[in-house]
C-alpha positions in Angstrom: 69.8 28.6 63.5 71.6 25.8 64.5 71.5 24.1 67.9 74.5 24.1 70.3 75.4 20.5 69.6 75.0 21.1 66.0 77.5 24.1 66.1 80.1 22.3 68.1 80.5 19.2 65.8 80.6 22.2 63.1 83.6 23.5 64.7 85.0 19.9 65.5 84.8 19.0 61.5 86.3 21.9 60.4 89.2 21.3 62.8 89.3 17.7 61.2 89.3 19.0 57.6 92.3 21.5 58.8 94.2 18.3 60.2 93.9 19.9 63.7 92.8 16.3 64.3 94.2 13.7 62.0 93.2 10.3 60.8 93.9 8.3 63.8 93.8 10.6 66.7 91.5 10.5 69.5 89.2 13.2 70.7 88.5 14.5 74.1 86.7 12.5 76.3 83.1 13.4 76.5 83.4 14.9 80.4 86.7 16.8 79.1 85.2 18.2 76.0 82.2 19.3 78.1 84.3 20.8 80.7 86.2 22.8 78.0 83.1 24.1 76.1 80.9 24.1 79.5 78.2 22.9 78.2 76.2 19.4 79.5 77.4 15.9 78.6 74.6 15.2 77.1 75.1 18.4 74.2 79.1 16.5 73.5 77.1 13.2 72.7 75.0 14.5 70.6 77.6 16.5 68.5 79.8 13.4 68.5 76.7 11.3 67.1 76.3 13.9 64.7 79.9 13.5 63.6 79.6 10.1 63.7 76.5 10.4 61.1 79.1 12.4 58.8 81.6 9.8 58.9 84.3 12.0 60.3 84.7 10.0 63.3 84.0 6.4 65.0 83.5 5.2 67.8 85.6 2.6 69.5 84.5 0.0 72.7 85.8 1.2 76.0 88.3 3.5 74.3 86.4 6.4 72.8 86.3 8.4 69.9 89.0 8.2 66.6 89.3 10.9 63.5 88.2 8.1 60.9 89.7 7.5 57.5 86.6 9.0 54.8 87.1 7.2 50.9 87.4 9.7 48.6 85.5 8.4 45.6 85.1 9.2 42.3 81.6 10.3 41.5 79.7 8.5 38.3 79.0 10.7 35.9 75.1 10.5 34.7 74.1 12.0 31.6 75.9 15.1 29.8 73.5 17.5 30.8 71.5 18.7 27.5 72.7 22.2 26.1 69.9 21.9 23.3 66.4 20.8 22.5 67.9 18.4 20.3 69.5 16.2 22.5 66.7 15.2 24.3 65.1 12.0 24.0 61.5 11.6 22.8 58.6 10.3 25.1 58.7 6.9 25.0 56.4 3.9 25.9 57.6 1.9 28.9 58.0 -1.6 28.8 60.4 -2.8 31.3 57.5 -5.2 33.5 58.5 -8.6 32.6 62.3 -8.1 32.9 61.8 -6.0 36.2 59.8 -8.6 37.7 62.0 -11.4 36.9 65.2 -9.8 38.2 63.7 -8.6 41.4 61.9 -12.0 41.8 65.8 -13.8 41.3 67.1 -11.1 43.4 65.0 -12.3 46.4 65.7 -16.1 46.2 66.0 -18.0 49.5 70.0 -17.8 50.6 71.2 -15.0 48.0 73.0 -12.9 48.8 70.4 -9.9 48.0 72.4 -6.8 46.5 69.8 -6.1 44.8 66.5 -5.7 46.0 66.4 -2.5 47.8 64.9 -4.3 51.2 66.2 -3.6 54.4 67.6 -7.1 56.2 65.5 -7.1 59.5 68.6 -6.5 61.5 68.4 -2.9 60.6 64.4 -2.8 61.4 63.0 -2.4 64.7 61.7 -6.1 64.8 61.0 -6.4 68.6 59.3 -3.2 69.4 57.3 -4.4 66.6 56.2 -7.6 68.0 55.6 -6.0 71.4 53.3 -3.7 70.0 51.4 -6.1 67.4 50.9 -8.5 70.2 49.7 -6.0 72.3 47.1 -5.4 69.9 46.2 -8.1 68.8 45.4 -9.2 72.6 43.7 -5.8 73.8 42.2 -4.3 70.5 41.4 -7.1 68.5 37.6 -6.0 67.4 39.2 -3.0 66.0 42.0 -5.4 64.2 39.8 -7.2 62.1 37.3 -4.5 60.8 38.4 -3.0 57.8 39.3 1.0 57.4 37.9 2.6 54.5 40.1 5.7 53.0 41.3 7.9 53.9 42.6 5.3 56.5 43.3 4.9 60.3 42.9 8.4 61.8 45.3 8.0 64.8 48.1 7.0 61.8 47.0 10.2 59.7 47.5 12.4 62.8 51.1 10.7 63.6 51.8 10.9 59.9 51.1 14.6 60.2 53.5 15.1 62.8 56.2 13.7 60.9 55.4 15.7 57.6 56.4 18.9 59.5 59.7 17.5 60.2 60.2 18.2 56.6 58.5 21.3 56.5 55.0 20.1 55.2 52.4 21.5 57.2 49.2 19.3 56.5 46.4 17.8 58.6 45.3 14.4 59.0 42.6 15.2 56.6 45.1 15.9 53.9 46.6 12.6 54.0 45.5 9.3 52.7 47.1 5.6 53.9 48.1 3.5 51.2 49.3 -0.1 50.1 53.2 0.8 50.1 54.8 3.5 47.9 54.1 1.8 44.9 50.5 2.4 45.5 50.7 6.1 46.0 52.6 6.6 43.1 50.1 4.6 40.9 47.3 6.4 42.4 49.4 10.1 41.9 49.6 9.4 37.7 46.2 8.4 37.8 45.2 11.5 39.3 47.0 13.7 36.9 46.9 11.8 33.6 45.5 8.9 31.7 46.4 6.3 29.2 49.2 8.3 26.5 49.9 10.9 28.8 53.9 12.1 28.8 55.1 12.3 32.5 58.5 13.9 32.7 60.7 11.4 35.2 64.7 11.7 36.2 67.3 9.4 34.5 68.4 7.0 35.7 64.6 6.7 37.5 63.5 4.6 40.0 62.0 1.1 39.1 59.1 1.3 40.3 58.0 4.8 39.0 58.9 3.3 35.3 56.8 0.3 36.5 53.5 2.2 37.4 53.5 4.6 34.0 54.0 1.1 32.1 50.9 -0.7 34.1 48.6 3.0 33.2 49.9 2.7 29.5 51.6 6.1 30.1 54.7 7.8 28.6 57.9 8.6 29.8 60.4 11.5 28.9 63.9 11.2 30.6 65.2 14.2 31.6 69.4 14.1 32.5 70.5 14.0 36.3 73.3 16.0 38.2 75.2 12.9 40.2 74.8 14.8 43.4 72.0 17.5 43.0 69.5 15.8 40.5 67.2 16.6 37.9 68.9 19.4 35.3 65.8 21.7 35.7 67.6 23.6 32.1 66.6 19.8 30.4 63.4 20.1 31.9 62.8 23.2 30.9 63.4 22.5 27.1 61.1 19.4 27.3 58.3 21.4 28.9 58.8 23.3 25.7 58.7 20.3 23.3 56.5 18.1 24.9 52.7 17.8 26.3 54.1 16.8 29.4 51.2 16.1 32.5 53.3 15.8 34.9 56.8 15.5 36.6 58.0 12.8 39.1 61.0 12.4 40.8 62.7 11.3 43.7 64.2 14.4 45.0 66.1 13.4 48.4 68.7 10.4 48.6 67.1 9.7 45.3 66.7 5.9 44.2 69.3 4.6 42.3 71.7 8.1 41.9 71.7 9.0 45.5 71.3 12.8 45.1 69.6 15.3 46.6 68.1 18.4 45.0 69.1 21.7 46.3 66.5 24.0 48.3 66.8 26.6 45.4 66.3 24.1 42.8 63.2 22.6 44.5 61.9 26.4 44.8 62.7 26.8 40.8 61.0 23.4 39.5 57.6 24.8 41.1 58.5 28.5 39.8 58.8 26.7 36.5 55.9 24.6 36.6 53.2 27.2 38.1 52.2 29.1 35.0 51.9 25.4 33.3 49.7 24.4 35.9 51.9 21.2 36.1 51.9 18.8 38.8 54.7 17.4 40.8 54.8 13.7 42.1 57.3 13.9 45.0 58.4 10.0 46.1 59.9 10.8 49.3 60.8 7.6 50.2 64.6 7.8 51.5 64.1 11.3 53.0 64.3 10.0 56.6 67.4 8.3 56.3 70.1 11.6 55.7 73.2 10.5 57.3 73.7 14.3 58.3 70.5 13.8 61.0 69.3 16.6 59.1 65.8 16.1 57.6 65.7 17.8 54.1 62.6 20.0 52.9 60.1 18.5 50.8 59.5 19.8 47.3 56.1 20.0 49.1 57.1 22.4 51.5 57.3 25.1 48.8 53.9 24.2 47.5 51.5 27.4 47.7 48.7 26.0 45.2 48.8 22.3 45.8 50.0 20.7 43.0 52.6 18.4 44.6 51.5 15.7 45.5 53.9 14.0 47.9 54.2 10.4 48.4 55.8 8.1 51.3 56.1 5.0 52.9 58.0 3.3 55.9 59.1 0.4 53.8 62.5 2.1 54.2 62.6 2.9 57.8 60.2 0.6 59.7 59.7 -2.4 57.5 58.9 -3.0 54.2 56.4 -6.1 55.0 54.0 -3.4 56.3 53.0 -2.2 52.9 52.1 1.2 54.8 52.4 4.2 52.7 50.5 7.5 52.4 49.7 10.4 50.0 49.2 14.0 50.5 47.7 15.2 47.0 46.6 18.8 47.7 44.1 19.9 45.4 43.9 16.5 44.3 43.0 14.6 47.4 39.4 13.6 46.8 40.5 12.0 43.9 43.4 9.9 45.3 40.6 9.0 48.5 38.4 8.1 45.5 40.7 5.9 43.0 42.1 4.4 46.4 38.5 3.1 47.4 38.3 1.6 43.6 42.0 0.0 43.6 42.4 -1.7 46.9 39.6 -0.6 49.1 41.6 -0.4 52.3 44.9 -0.9 54.2 45.8 -3.8 56.3 44.0 -2.2 59.5 46.8 -4.2 62.1 49.5 -2.2 60.1 48.1 0.7 60.1 47.4 0.5 63.9 51.2 -1.0 64.6 53.2 2.0 62.7 50.5 4.3 64.8 51.8 3.4 67.8 55.3 2.9 66.9 55.5 6.3 65.6 53.6 7.7 68.8 55.2 5.6 71.2 57.9 3.4 69.9 61.3 5.5 69.8 61.3 6.4 66.1 63.3 8.8 66.2 65.7 7.0 68.0 65.6 4.3 65.8 66.4 6.7 62.5 69.4 7.8 64.3 70.4 4.2 65.1 70.1 3.0 61.3 70.9 6.8 59.6 74.6 5.8 61.1 74.2 2.0 60.3 73.5 2.9 56.7 75.9 5.4 56.6 79.0 2.6 57.8 77.1 0.1 55.2 77.6 2.5 52.2 81.2 3.9 53.2 82.2 0.0 53.5 80.5 -1.0 50.5 82.2 1.7 49.1 85.8 0.9 49.5 85.2 -2.5 48.7 83.8 -2.1 45.1 86.6 0.5 44.7 88.9 -2.1 45.5 87.6 -5.2 44.0 86.1 -3.6 40.6 88.3 -3.3 37.4 89.7 -0.2 36.8 87.3 2.9 35.2 84.6 1.8 37.9 83.1 4.6 39.4 80.2 4.8 42.2 78.3 8.0 43.3 78.4 9.5 46.6 75.0 9.2 48.7 74.4 11.7 51.5 71.5 9.1 52.8 69.9 6.0 52.5 71.8 2.5 51.4 71.7 2.5 48.0 74.8 2.6 45.6 75.0 3.3 41.8 78.0 1.9 40.2 79.3 2.6 36.4 81.1 -0.1 35.2 84.0 -0.3 32.3 82.6 0.5 28.8 81.4 -3.1 27.2 80.8 -4.5 30.9 77.2 -5.5 30.2 75.8 -5.2 33.8 72.4 -7.8 32.6 74.9 -10.4 31.8 77.2 -9.3 34.9 73.2 -10.2 36.9 73.0 -13.9 35.2 76.8 -14.5 36.0 76.7 -13.4 39.9 73.0 -15.4 40.4 75.3 -18.9 39.3 77.6 -17.5 42.5 74.6 -17.0 45.1 74.8 -13.1 44.6 71.9 -10.7 43.1 72.6 -7.2 41.7 70.0 -5.1 39.7 71.6 -4.4 36.7 71.2 -0.5 35.3 68.9 -0.8 32.3 66.2 -1.4 34.3 66.3 1.8 35.3 65.7 3.8 31.8 62.7 3.7 29.7 65.2 3.4 26.9 67.4 0.4 28.0 70.3 3.1 28.8 72.9 2.5 31.5 73.9 -1.1 30.4 77.1 -0.6 31.7 75.3 0.5 35.2 74.2 -1.7 38.4 72.6 -1.1 41.4 73.5 -1.9 44.8 71.8 -2.3 48.3 74.3 -1.5 50.9 71.2 -2.6 53.7 72.8 -5.8 54.5 74.8 -6.5 57.4 78.8 -6.4 56.1 80.3 -9.6 57.0 83.5 -11.3 55.4 80.9 -13.4 53.3 79.2 -9.9 52.0 82.7 -8.5 51.3 83.9 -12.0 49.1 80.4 -11.4 47.1 81.7 -8.1 46.2 85.1 -9.3 45.3 83.6 -12.2 43.0 81.4 -9.3 41.5 84.2 -7.4 40.9 86.3 -10.6 39.3 82.8 -11.1 37.4 83.1 -8.0 35.8 86.7 -8.0 34.9 86.5 -11.3 33.4 83.3 -9.7 30.9 85.3 -6.2 30.3 87.3 -5.6 27.4 90.4 -5.1 27.2 92.2 -1.7 28.1 94.0 0.2 25.4 
């Protein structure tokens, strides 16, 4: 059942959609609306915060809240959903290691405008809080900081993570969590726990670059499953793949997908597990962007519906608190002891200082308040960059419409090679991620991924304008 402030937010959103309040109209003041509804000022403040996150309204300093214009954007089409088994691609050996590493390295060059690597700028991160926390830890607990913590990891952190996982419907104990060096190590350990070299892993298409790299590093093969641009992996196509190939695991990013931006409906999550249960096939769930929904509500993880311990849940603080801390985790169900064993012999442990700092921040650093701030900020960033792309890029461009995170997946007109665009953009001091890196079969050659977690400015807008001009220059003429 929705809370009172959510009910008020839904009522106002409905009035905006129906035209009762139109673009540019000022909403009643918080004090006035609280009297009208006979609720507290805090309730109305929370309702307005919800509407801001949903991009229905905007706050104007010293003036109030106004209905904002919402850009209606065409959604990029992913693969056509397969209708016959013959349409499915063969399992493929992954070979993107060299090109992906080179592109990521180039996108992070000094003084480059990084629209490529999905790393949030420091302006969005709790730098001051972390500085205070880490300073205190070094001063007061240095004898603990300098001692390694072996798997499964620092208990005080695992306790905090167990509480956080409950927000996504996952009720696990601290003993069911293993701390890793970021989500990338978590994914690799999960693959090692459930499969071996030569085995086939079913993945989304387009797929997260890091997952492809992890599959390649283990000598495994990937079979790409087409996706709906808003609802994620096609269960129909996955069923056909399961009938054809000896799939050992399904690995996916079901919430605020990277790069597509899709979020799998709850019903599909349940259907996925029901489909895989009789085959005893595990799911590797990457929930890295799960906390970053613009609506403020937290979608349930696939693991929330796991009844037999075959979902290996991975996440990290890289997108929400700080990527440089390299703190991730796995809750692997029936594979838990295997995960601990593999972690012990892969990297031994994770930085003690980083674990202590994250534990303290989650316990006393105002994580929920920080989340609300960045959810709103990322929603605004994505909105502004989406509008700029549609303004400056060639006719025929379309893009995703994510409901969380800070990634845009852009489809350029046919004939535009985004790898070529990547190299041209570098000469202009701009980094972007070409689409072919998101496929084991080098598809999506006219797609690119944009990182929106960079403060909006005239410099960023000019960079997007330059990208649009470069894309137009390389686009084939329209008939």
